[in-house]
C-alpha positions as CSV (number, residue, x, y, z in Angstrom):
1,M,-20.2,-10.4,22.4
2,D,-19.7,-7.7,25.0
3,I,-18.4,-4.8,22.9
4,V,-17.6,-2.7,26.0
5,R,-15.5,-5.5,27.5
6,L,-13.9,-6.2,24.1
7,R,-12.9,-2.5,23.7
8,S,-11.5,-2.4,27.2
9,F,-9.4,-5.6,26.6
10,I,-8.0,-4.1,23.4
11,R,-7.3,-0.7,24.9
12,D,-5.5,-2.2,27.9
13,G,-3.6,-4.6,25.6
14,W,-2.4,-1.8,23.4
15,T,-1.2,0.2,26.4
16,A,0.5,-2.5,28.3
17,E,1.5,-5.1,25.7
18,V,1.7,-3.5,22.3
19,M,3.2,-0.1,22.7
20,P,6.6,-1.2,24.2
21,P,7.5,-3.6,21.3
22,L,5.9,-1.3,18.7
23,L,8.2,1.5,19.8
24,E,11.2,-0.8,19.7
25,Y,10.2,-1.9,16.2
26,I,9.9,1.6,14.9
27,A,13.4,2.3,16.1
28,I,14.8,-0.6,13.9
29,P,16.0,0.7,10.5
30,C,14.8,-2.4,8.6
31,E,14.7,-0.9,5.2
32,S,13.3,-3.0,2.4
33,P,15.9,-4.8,0.1
34,A,15.2,-2.3,-2.7
35,F,16.7,0.4,-0.5
36,D,19.2,-1.6,1.5
37,P,20.8,-4.3,-0.7
38,D,23.0,-5.3,2.3
39,W,20.0,-5.9,4.5
40,K,21.2,-9.4,5.5
41,A,24.6,-8.2,6.6
42,H,23.1,-5.3,8.5
43,G,20.8,-7.7,10.4
44,H,17.9,-5.2,10.9
45,M,15.3,-7.2,9.1
46,D,16.1,-10.3,11.1
47,R,16.0,-8.3,14.4
48,A,12.6,-6.9,13.5
49,A,11.3,-10.4,12.7
50,E,12.7,-11.8,16.0
51,L,11.2,-9.0,18.0
52,M,7.7,-9.7,16.6
53,A,8.1,-13.5,16.9
54,A,9.2,-13.2,20.5
55,W,6.2,-11.0,21.4
56,A,3.8,-13.4,19.6
57,R,5.2,-16.4,21.4
58,E,4.7,-14.8,24.7
59,Q,1.2,-13.6,24.0
60,L,0.1,-17.0,22.6
61,S,1.9,-19.2,25.2
62,D,-1.4,-20.1,26.8
63,V,-3.2,-20.9,23.5
64,P,-3.1,-24.6,22.9
65,G,-1.6,-25.5,19.5
66,A,-0.6,-22.0,18.5
67,T,2.7,-21.9,16.6
68,V,5.0,-19.0,15.8
69,E,7.8,-19.4,13.1
70,I,10.3,-17.4,11.2
71,I,10.7,-19.0,7.9
72,T,13.7,-18.1,5.7
73,L,14.1,-19.6,2.3
74,E,17.6,-19.4,0.8
75,A,18.7,-15.9,-0.1
76,R,15.3,-14.4,0.6
77,T,13.9,-12.1,3.2
78,P,12.3,-13.8,6.2
79,V,8.6,-14.4,6.7
80,L,6.8,-14.5,10.1
81,F,4.1,-17.2,10.0
82,I,1.7,-17.7,12.9
83,E,-1.0,-20.3,13.3
84,I,-3.8,-20.0,15.9
85,P,-6.2,-23.0,16.1
86,G,-9.9,-22.1,15.8
87,Q,-13.3,-23.3,14.7
88,G,-14.8,-23.9,11.2
89,E,-13.7,-25.7,8.1
90,Q,-11.6,-22.9,6.6
91,P,-8.9,-20.6,7.9
92,V,-8.7,-16.8,7.7
93,L,-5.4,-15.4,6.6
94,V,-4.3,-12.0,8.0
95,Y,-1.5,-10.2,6.2
96,G,1.0,-7.5,7.0
97,H,4.6,-6.6,6.4
98,L,7.6,-5.5,8.5
99,D,10.0,-4.0,5.9
100,K,10.1,-0.2,5.6
101,Q,10.7,2.6,3.2
102,P,13.9,4.7,3.7
103,P,13.9,7.6,6.2
104,M,13.8,10.6,3.9
105,D,14.5,14.2,4.9
106,G,12.0,16.7,6.2
107,W,11.0,15.3,9.6
108,A,9.9,18.0,12.1
109,P,12.1,18.8,15.1
110,G,11.9,16.0,17.7
111,R,10.7,13.5,15.1
112,G,12.6,11.0,13.0
113,A,12.1,7.8,11.0
114,W,13.9,5.7,13.6
115,S,13.1,7.8,16.6
116,P,9.5,7.0,17.7
117,S,7.8,10.0,19.3
118,L,4.3,10.1,20.8
119,E,2.4,13.4,20.3
120,G,-1.1,13.2,21.6
121,E,-2.9,10.5,19.6
122,R,-0.1,10.3,17.0
123,L,2.8,7.9,17.1
124,Y,5.5,9.3,14.7
125,G,8.1,7.1,13.1
126,R,8.6,4.9,10.1
127,G,6.7,1.7,9.8
128,G,4.3,1.8,12.7
129,A,1.3,2.4,10.5
130,D,2.8,0.9,7.3
131,D,2.4,-1.6,8.7
132,G,4.2,-2.8,11.8
133,Y,1.0,-2.6,13.8
134,A,-0.5,-5.5,11.9
135,V,0.9,-8.5,13.8
136,F,0.1,-6.8,17.1
137,S,-3.4,-5.9,16.1
138,A,-4.2,-9.4,14.7
139,I,-3.0,-11.3,17.8
140,L,-4.7,-8.9,20.1
141,A,-8.0,-9.2,18.3
142,V,-7.9,-13.0,18.6
143,L,-7.0,-12.8,22.3
144,A,-9.8,-10.4,22.9
145,L,-12.3,-12.9,21.5
146,R,-10.8,-15.7,23.5
147,S,-11.1,-13.6,26.7
148,Q,-14.9,-13.9,26.3
149,G,-14.9,-17.4,25.1
150,L,-16.0,-16.3,21.7
151,S,-15.4,-18.4,18.6
152,H,-13.0,-17.5,15.8
153,P,-11.7,-19.4,12.8
154,R,-8.3,-21.0,12.5
155,T,-6.3,-17.8,12.1
156,L,-3.1,-17.7,10.0
157,I,-0.9,-14.5,10.2
158,L,1.6,-13.9,7.5
159,I,4.1,-11.0,7.9
160,E,6.5,-10.6,5.0
161,A,9.7,-8.5,4.7
162,C,9.7,-7.6,1.0
163,E,6.5,-5.7,0.4
164,E,8.1,-2.3,-0.2
165,S,10.3,-4.1,-2.8
166,S,7.2,-5.3,-4.7
167,S,6.9,-8.6,-2.7
168,E,9.5,-10.3,-5.0
169,D,10.1,-13.0,-2.4
170,L,6.4,-13.6,-1.4
171,P,5.3,-15.9,-4.3
172,F,8.0,-18.4,-3.2
173,Y,6.7,-18.4,0.4
174,V,3.1,-18.7,-0.8
175,D,4.1,-21.8,-2.8
176,H,6.2,-23.1,0.2
177,L,3.2,-22.7,2.6
178,L,0.4,-23.6,0.2
179,D,-0.6,-26.8,2.0
180,R,-0.7,-25.0,5.3
181,L,-2.6,-22.1,3.9
182,G,-5.3,-24.4,2.7
183,D,-8.2,-22.7,1.0
184,P,-8.9,-19.5,3.1
185,A,-12.4,-18.4,3.5
186,L,-11.2,-14.8,3.9
187,V,-8.0,-12.8,3.5
188,I,-7.6,-9.7,5.7
189,A,-4.8,-7.4,4.6
190,L,-3.9,-4.6,7.1
191,D,-1.7,-2.7,4.7
192,S,-4.1,-0.2,3.2
193,G,-5.5,3.2,4.1
194,C,-8.6,4.9,5.4
195,G,-10.4,7.9,4.0
196,N,-11.0,9.3,7.5
197,Y,-10.6,8.2,11.1
198,D,-14.3,8.0,11.7
199,Q,-15.3,4.7,10.2
200,L,-14.0,1.4,8.9
201,W,-12.7,1.6,5.3
202,A,-12.3,-1.4,3.0
203,T,-10.3,-1.1,-0.2
204,T,-11.9,-2.8,-3.1
205,S,-9.3,-2.2,-5.8
206,L,-5.7,-1.1,-6.3
207,R,-4.0,0.3,-9.4
208,G,-1.3,-1.4,-11.4
209,Q,1.8,0.4,-12.5
210,V,4.4,0.7,-15.2
211,A,7.5,2.7,-14.3
212,G,10.7,3.5,-16.2
213,V,13.1,6.1,-17.5
214,L,12.6,8.1,-20.6
215,S,15.8,9.5,-21.9
216,V,16.3,12.0,-24.8
217,R,19.8,12.7,-26.0
218,V,20.7,15.3,-28.7
219,L,24.4,16.1,-28.1
220,D,27.6,14.3,-27.0
221,Q,28.3,17.3,-24.7
222,G,26.7,20.6,-23.7
223,V,27.3,23.7,-25.9
224,H,26.8,27.4,-25.4
225,S,23.1,28.2,-25.7
226,G,23.9,31.5,-27.4
227,E,25.4,29.7,-30.3
228,A,23.2,26.6,-30.4
229,S,19.7,27.5,-29.3
230,G,17.4,27.6,-32.4
231,V,19.8,25.2,-34.2
232,I,19.9,22.3,-31.8
233,P,16.5,21.0,-30.6
234,S,16.0,21.1,-26.8
235,S,16.1,17.7,-25.3
236,F,13.7,18.9,-22.6
237,R,11.2,20.2,-25.2
238,I,11.4,16.9,-27.0
239,A,10.8,15.0,-23.8
240,A,7.8,17.2,-23.1
241,G,6.4,16.6,-26.5
242,L,6.8,12.8,-26.1
243,L,4.8,13.0,-22.9
244,A,2.1,14.9,-24.7
245,R,1.6,11.8,-26.9
246,L,0.4,10.1,-23.7
247,E,-1.1,12.8,-21.5
248,N,-3.2,15.9,-22.2
249,P,-0.9,18.6,-20.7
250,A,-3.9,20.8,-19.8
251,T,-6.0,18.2,-18.0
252,G,-3.7,15.3,-17.2
253,E,-6.0,12.9,-19.0
254,I,-4.3,9.8,-20.4
255,F,-6.0,9.5,-23.8
256,P,-4.6,6.4,-25.7
257,P,-7.4,3.9,-25.4
258,E,-5.0,1.0,-24.5
259,F,-4.7,2.5,-21.0
260,T,-8.4,2.7,-20.2
261,V,-11.0,0.2,-19.0
262,E,-14.8,0.3,-18.5
263,I,-15.2,1.2,-14.8
264,P,-17.7,-1.3,-13.2
265,A,-21.0,0.2,-12.0
266,D,-20.4,-0.9,-8.4
267,R,-17.0,0.8,-8.3
268,R,-18.7,4.0,-9.5
269,E,-21.3,3.7,-6.8
270,E,-18.5,3.2,-4.2
271,A,-16.8,6.3,-5.5
272,V,-19.9,8.4,-5.0
273,F,-20.4,7.0,-1.5
274,A,-16.8,7.7,-0.6
275,A,-17.0,11.2,-2.0
276,D,-20.2,11.9,0.0
277,A,-18.6,10.6,3.2
278,L,-15.4,12.6,2.8
279,G,-16.5,15.8,1.1
280,S,-13.5,18.1,0.8
281,A,-11.5,15.9,3.2
282,L,-10.8,13.9,0.0
283,Y,-8.1,16.4,-0.7
284,D,-8.0,18.8,2.3
285,A,-5.3,16.8,4.0
286,L,-3.0,17.1,1.0
287,P,-0.3,19.9,1.4
288,F,-1.5,22.1,-1.4
289,R,0.1,25.5,-1.6
290,P,-2.4,28.4,-1.1
291,G,-4.5,29.0,-4.1
292,V,-3.8,25.6,-5.7
293,R,-6.9,23.5,-6.4
294,P,-7.5,19.8,-7.3
295,V,-7.7,18.8,-11.0
296,E,-11.5,18.2,-10.7
297,S,-14.2,19.9,-8.7
298,E,-16.4,16.9,-8.3
299,G,-15.5,14.5,-5.5
300,A,-16.6,11.2,-7.2
301,A,-14.5,12.2,-10.3
302,L,-11.4,12.6,-8.1
303,A,-12.1,9.3,-6.4
304,L,-12.2,7.5,-9.7
305,N,-9.1,9.4,-11.0
306,R,-7.0,8.0,-8.1
307,S,-8.4,4.5,-8.4
308,W,-9.6,3.5,-11.9
309,R,-8.2,6.0,-14.4
310,A,-4.6,5.9,-15.7
311,Q,-2.5,8.8,-14.4
312,L,1.1,9.8,-15.1
313,A,3.6,11.2,-12.6
314,V,7.2,12.4,-13.3
315,T,9.0,11.3,-10.2
316,G,12.6,12.2,-11.0
317,A,14.9,13.8,-13.5
318,D,18.6,13.6,-14.6
319,G,20.5,15.9,-17.0
320,L,19.2,19.1,-15.4
321,P,21.8,20.9,-13.3
322,S,20.7,22.6,-10.1
323,I,19.6,26.2,-10.6
324,G,22.7,27.4,-8.7
325,D,24.9,25.5,-11.2
326,A,23.0,26.2,-14.3
327,A,24.9,28.0,-17.0
328,S,24.0,29.2,-20.5
329,V,24.4,25.7,-22.0
330,M,22.2,23.6,-24.2
331,L,21.8,20.3,-22.3
332,P,23.0,17.2,-24.1
333,M,20.3,15.0,-22.6
334,T,17.2,14.9,-20.4
335,A,16.1,11.8,-18.5
336,L,12.7,11.6,-16.7
337,K,11.6,8.9,-14.3
338,L,8.0,8.1,-15.2
339,S,5.3,6.3,-13.2
340,L,2.1,5.4,-15.0
341,R,-0.6,4.2,-12.7
342,L,-3.0,1.8,-14.5
343,P,-6.6,0.8,-13.9
344,P,-6.9,-2.2,-11.6
345,T,-8.0,-4.7,-14.2
346,L,-5.6,-3.7,-17.0
347,D,-2.7,-6.1,-17.7
348,P,0.5,-4.1,-17.1
349,E,2.7,-6.2,-19.4
350,P,1.1,-5.2,-22.7
351,A,0.5,-1.8,-21.3
352,G,4.2,-1.4,-20.7
353,R,5.0,-2.5,-24.2
354,R,2.5,-0.1,-25.7
355,L,3.9,2.8,-23.5
356,K,7.4,2.0,-24.8
357,A,6.2,2.0,-28.4
358,I,4.4,5.3,-28.0
359,L,7.3,7.1,-26.5
360,E,10.0,5.7,-28.8
361,A,8.2,5.9,-32.2
362,D,9.3,8.5,-34.7
363,P,11.7,10.5,-32.5
364,P,11.5,14.2,-33.3
365,Y,14.6,15.5,-35.1
366,G,16.1,12.0,-35.1
367,A,17.0,12.4,-31.4
368,E,18.2,9.4,-29.5
369,V,15.1,8.4,-27.5
370,K,14.8,5.4,-25.2
371,F,12.2,4.3,-22.6
372,E,13.6,1.6,-20.3
373,I,11.0,-0.1,-18.1
374,D,12.3,-1.0,-14.7
375,F,9.1,-1.8,-12.8
376,V,5.8,-3.5,-13.7
377,S,3.1,-4.3,-11.1
378,P,-0.4,-5.7,-11.6
379,G,-3.5,-4.1,-10.2
380,W,-6.2,-5.9,-8.2
381,S,-10.0,-5.7,-8.0
382,A,-11.8,-7.6,-5.2
383,P,-14.4,-10.2,-6.1
384,P,-18.0,-9.4,-5.3
385,I,-18.5,-9.1,-1.5
386,A,-20.5,-12.0,-0.1
387,P,-23.6,-10.9,1.8
388,W,-22.3,-12.3,5.2
389,L,-19.1,-10.2,4.8
390,A,-20.9,-7.0,3.8
391,Q,-23.0,-7.4,7.0
392,S,-19.9,-8.1,9.0
393,L,-18.1,-5.0,7.8
394,D,-21.0,-2.8,8.7
395,R,-21.4,-4.6,12.1
396,A,-17.7,-4.2,12.7
397,S,-17.6,-0.5,11.7
398,Q,-20.7,0.4,13.8
399,G,-19.3,-1.4,16.8
400,A,-15.9,0.1,16.6
401,F,-16.6,3.6,15.2
402,G,-20.3,4.1,15.5
403,R,-20.7,4.6,11.7
404,A,-21.3,2.4,8.7
405,A,-18.3,1.0,6.8
406,A,-17.2,2.6,3.5
407,L,-15.8,1.0,0.4
408,Y,-13.4,2.7,-2.0
409,G,-10.7,2.2,-4.5
410,G,-7.0,2.6,-3.5
411,G,-4.5,4.5,-5.5
412,G,-1.4,2.5,-4.7
413,G,-0.6,-1.2,-5.0
414,I,-0.2,-4.2,-2.7
415,P,1.4,-7.0,-4.8
416,F,0.3,-9.5,-2.2
417,L,-3.3,-9.2,-3.2
418,A,-2.7,-10.0,-6.8
419,I,-0.7,-13.0,-5.8
420,L,-3.3,-14.3,-3.4
421,G,-6.2,-13.4,-5.7
422,E,-4.6,-15.6,-8.4
423,K,-4.0,-18.5,-6.0
424,F,-7.4,-18.3,-4.3
425,P,-9.9,-17.0,-6.8
426,R,-12.9,-17.9,-4.6
427,T,-11.6,-16.3,-1.4
428,Q,-13.2,-13.2,0.1
429,F,-11.0,-10.1,0.9
430,V,-11.0,-7.4,3.4
431,V,-8.3,-4.8,2.7
432,T,-8.1,-2.2,5.4
433,G,-5.6,-0.1,7.4
434,V,-4.9,2.9,9.5
435,L,-3.2,5.2,7.0
436,G,-5.5,8.2,6.9
437,P,-5.4,12.0,6.5
438,E,-1.9,13.4,7.0
439,S,-0.4,10.1,8.0
440,N,2.1,10.5,5.1
441,A,3.2,6.9,4.5
442,H,6.7,6.7,2.9
443,G,7.3,10.4,3.6
444,P,8.5,12.5,6.5
445,N,6.4,12.7,9.6
446,E,4.7,9.4,9.0
447,F,2.4,8.5,12.0
448,L,0.1,5.9,13.4
449,H,-3.2,7.3,14.6
450,L,-3.6,5.3,17.8
451,P,-7.4,5.6,18.3
452,T,-7.9,4.2,14.7
453,A,-5.4,1.4,15.4
454,L,-7.5,0.4,18.4
455,N,-10.8,0.7,16.5
456,V,-9.4,-1.3,13.6
457,T,-8.3,-4.0,16.0
458,L,-11.9,-4.1,17.5
459,A,-13.4,-4.3,14.0
460,L,-10.9,-7.1,13.1
461,A,-12.1,-9.0,16.2
462,Q,-15.7,-8.7,15.0
463,I,-14.9,-9.8,11.4
464,L,-12.9,-12.8,12.7
465,H,-15.8,-13.8,15.0
466,D,-18.3,-13.6,12.1
467,A,-15.9,-15.6,9.8
468,G,-15.8,-18.5,12.2
469,G,-17.7,-21.5,10.9
470,R,-18.4,-20.1,7.5
471,P,-19.4,-22.6,4.8
472,A,-17.2,-23.5,1.9
473,P,-16.4,-20.7,-0.6
474,S,-18.7,-22.1,-3.3
475,S,-21.7,-21.2,-1.1
476,L,-20.4,-17.8,0.0
């Protein structure tokens, strides 16, 4: 393998072949079904899938036996499925998604969710990094290997259109494609993040989640606070007290034992390594107000907080008028949207039932208290990394970035991994991506860091080359 030639091929390919369709893709408002229930009628999702499929067919036109398909099961979002013949007994499956989060407000002047803008090394716009780049990167990596006559395994590329809606359609497609997927030696998911832009990062775990609405009602209608305060209990105070059953208000610790697990020793070691590699960069990129500091001073503790310890976030509220409309009135109700992130190996279904029981038990003052769960997602923890793959990750990171690879736990969730982990328990996983400091996935000013995209593509080529011809999973 000539790394210099490989890098040159990928750089030229990104400039000439990838950037034009990637810019066109970013401009398509293909919001996930959870945010655009009329996605089918609007046609944006199908347009994005067709754009990627047309590009893939053109790029693979000279590859014997390569196929590019858009598969659409009845009443479900489409899936782009690509097969590229290769060597070895087992395929490698590369995963990404093309659906997007909604645009949100707050984009800086000259930027917009559906208006791609290139500023230096950053390509702003929704979906480029999360993760429209995936299909382009995967195909370019294979073509770079083939340009030098280097081997690669049979490569399957699966791009779904429902990830931001919890991948509700994906299990049906996995079952539909099960015979064609075979028994992959390796799954590479390009939908994760990176702690910095200086090395290859592999995510080894992702948290589960239980989300729902806690509502507290004490009145049929609001009444004058001068007459009622001190007589009628505050619905907001009751809600805060209910949350205190779950979370220490001073530290944020979730203390019911049902929401904790024993953190594996290797995951603790990964957290220490990641904290050492990142230093204060672990939190420096977050938009803290001046004087505000993280909840912990020790980096490894922060890394474990965001990957293996349950954490609560209040993400929305009803029943509270805006300050400009607030009068001297006792509120009849308070409703809070709660998101409880769970340890990767904790079953979210019983955790959700326990959370509901804790919040609804013995309501103070006999208030009407309900907790309605509207979202449950499992976490994921990677199987032990095979020696060949650990060596490949380091080789890929050194070749692409000039530094060793880093492993760490992710804070979010990728439902695909739990689905595939259950289907293929012996399969190895590489979960990586380009969402690094300040990239702000799902928020305003989301961007793709182009040098990292090129380096990840180069690393992907190395991993695919190393995966070619691997033995059966039982010997990995």
